N, C-alpha and C positions, 0 to 999 in steps of 0.2 A: 498409449503414449499421448501426452498432451503437448500442444504447441502453445507458445506465448506470442501474442501479436498485439499491435495497437488496436484499441477499441474502435468500434464503428457505431453510428447512431442506432442501427438496428440491433445492437447488443443491449439496449436499454431494458427491455423486459427481463432479460437474464440477470442484469445487475440489480434490478429491483427485487427479484426472488432471493438472490444472495444476501442483499442488504437486510431483508426481513429475518434471516436466519440467526442474526446475532443481536446482542443487547445494544442499546444506545439509540440515539435519534436516527431516523430514516433520512436518507439523502433525497432532497427534492429532485424531480425529473430534470428541471432546467439546470440545476447545479451539475448533474451528471452529464447532460448534453453539452453544456459549456466546457466542461473538463475534457470531454471527448473531442470537441472541436479544437480545443487548445493542445491536443495531443498529450494530455496528462492523465490518461487512463490506458492500461494494458489489461488484456484478458488472457486467461488460460483456457484453451479450447480442447475438449476431449475429442477422440475419434468420433466421427459422426456430426461434429459441429456444435455440440452443447458447450456453452460457457459455464465453467465450473469454478472459476475464481477470477479475482481482479485486484489490481492495485491502482490507487489514485494518489496523485501528488499535486503540489502547487509550489510556489516559490515564496519563501520567507524573505522579507526585505527586497523583493523583486528579483533577486539573483541566487538565493540559496535554496536548492531543492529540498522539500520536506515531504516525506511520505505521510499522507493523511489517513489512508485506509488500505488495509490488505485483508482480503477475505477469500477463503477457500471453503467450498462446500464440505461438510463433515465427512462424506464418503470418499473424498479425494484428499483429505489431510494425511500427513505423515508419508507423503510420496514425493516430497521435494518441490511441490508446486509453489509454495510460498517463496522458497529460495529462488526458483526460476523467475518468478514475477519480480522479485527484488533485483535480480541480475539484469533483467530486461530494462528496468527503470535506470539502474546504475549505468548500463551501457549508453543510454541516451544522454545521461548527465555527463559522462566522460566525453562523448562526441561534441557536447556543447562546451567543452573545456571547463567544466566545474571542478574545483579542487576538492570539494567534499559535499556530503549531503547529510540531512538530518532525518531522524525518525523518532517516534515516541510510543509510550505505552503506559498504562496505569501501573503505579508502583507495586501493586499486589499481583500483577499478571506475570508470575514466575516463568510460565511457558514462553511468553513473548520476550521477556528479558533474556532468557537463555538463547532464544532464536536470534535475537539481535547480536548477542555476544558471539555466537557461532559464525555469524556473517562478517565479523570483524568490526562491528560498531563498538564504541566505548561510551560509557555514561558521561554526560557533561553537566548534568544538573536536573533539577525538578522544579515544576511550577505548582503552586497551591492555589486554592480559591478559584478554580476554573469551572465551578458549578458541578463538580463530581465529588464523590465521597473521599477520594484518595488523591495524592499528588500525581501529576503526570511526569514521568521520567523521560528525559530527552537524551538521545544518542547521536553521535557523530561518526561518520566513516569517511576517512580521507581516500580520495580516488585519483587525485592529480599526480 
């Protein structure tokens, strides 16, 4: 059984390992440490203390939470950890009196699109010309 908790600076090496498992640019150490200091990263921790997943967010227009990254190690996928990471983040947004939050994925990522829809997100648009081959689809979930 995994637990979800706020990330700590000593989680950085585990976040770096997870970050390298997936396509896309790597997150600089200082970016991750700043997000941890700002309480904008949560981790999934397996029995024994290994960090096996994480979620990172920031605020769009200073007040709207936006999920930037969710990453679960391949051997721990399909066990509800992504959902639990999102729920942890959403709980913190609810406590901060946020009315909704945003997330996104590439238009061709059918697994991620179904994941967001299963969590109650609805598609609100897409952005093109972001330096990737396909548009980025944005989702909104009301929580207020």
